[in-house]
C-alpha angles and dihedrals in degrees: 000000000000125000094256091055092049092052092049091049090052092050092050094045094049098041109125092011100078133020116264094248092049090046092057091051091049093050090050091053093046093050091050102038099036103030102021094237115141123202093274091051090050091053096046105031105050091135095049116126114243125217119279092256093060101094094050092043092051092050091049093049092050093049093050094045090051087057087054095248109159113260091225091062091047094053092033099233146072134198118243130167093345097312138092115245127193112241131187132172086271091073138046117255108252113251129217089234090062089055086065089057090053091048091050091054093047093048094049099043113057099150120106130242094029119169111228134187124194110197114206095012100180107174089005092244096138097041094045094045090051092046089054096045107036119078111261092327122176104223127194124183133188137193135168093224119084090197091054091048090052089056092046092051090051090051093049091050093047092050092043100236132132115238124159110225125202132188104230140137115244088220088060099025125201152209102062105220144125121269141181093205132026120185132180139176097187130174107290109152112111116231089239089062093056098089092056091057125097116265092240088063106035096039100043115022118083110274094207088063094048115034139066131179116274090232093054109033093158093051096127097035089056087061099036098048098053090044090052090047088058100037103042119089114242104282091022119143132236121201124189138179108220145184108266090227094064107045094121092047092051090049092054092047091053094047092047089055095054101265121147135199090032113189130187106203133198124223124233090276092059095253123133101252114147143042125201130183143160126233105248103195 
């Protein structure tokens, strides 16, 4: 099988399953992550012979995509903040919106030797990206899932950064320490919102990292915010990814716990997505 034939087979197999624009993005990822062909290679090497495993691998990818399995789980990786991260069904797939949260933190924290905690690290994408970008930062990260922590540790090793990982429940957060920055992208999707989600998300990504009870939508924030109020240095900063329905509630929670300069921030699509605040006292 040559590259051109593989691309045509993918187009035929995914026709009617994904939108044309999404299909092009998927094919680009498959060519790069499975066959190590970047966009230039794809343009110039259409007649190149692929490895012997290619036909079977293409058939498998098509079958799994038709069942709505996320492509990132199929190829085993996802791009985030300019780097490739290993992902498995034990971790959420990193989102472009979360890259904006990382950029916000980097832009607002230019000092060196900052102490950072990522609560609910999953694949480690936030913690590792901050460890790479902040000047001589000491980065800790926690998660309740051992399988997620194993993935995060692999990613840190692959990207050659030092992050200290801890097994800990965000509802009973550890380690007890002092930080300049705390960041979290905790579960915040209400169970009632599940049915409106795409099958590739609700049927495959880990529910414990996504969903919260309808009667307690701020479940994790009610643990994270008081912990941050105790663990941040005076003037330390807390950054959260939030459900766009509960921006005002998150604001009140932050203010009630002694945070100042509370901001509720929209993402690039105009949706309320983040909260940021400074420990006042």
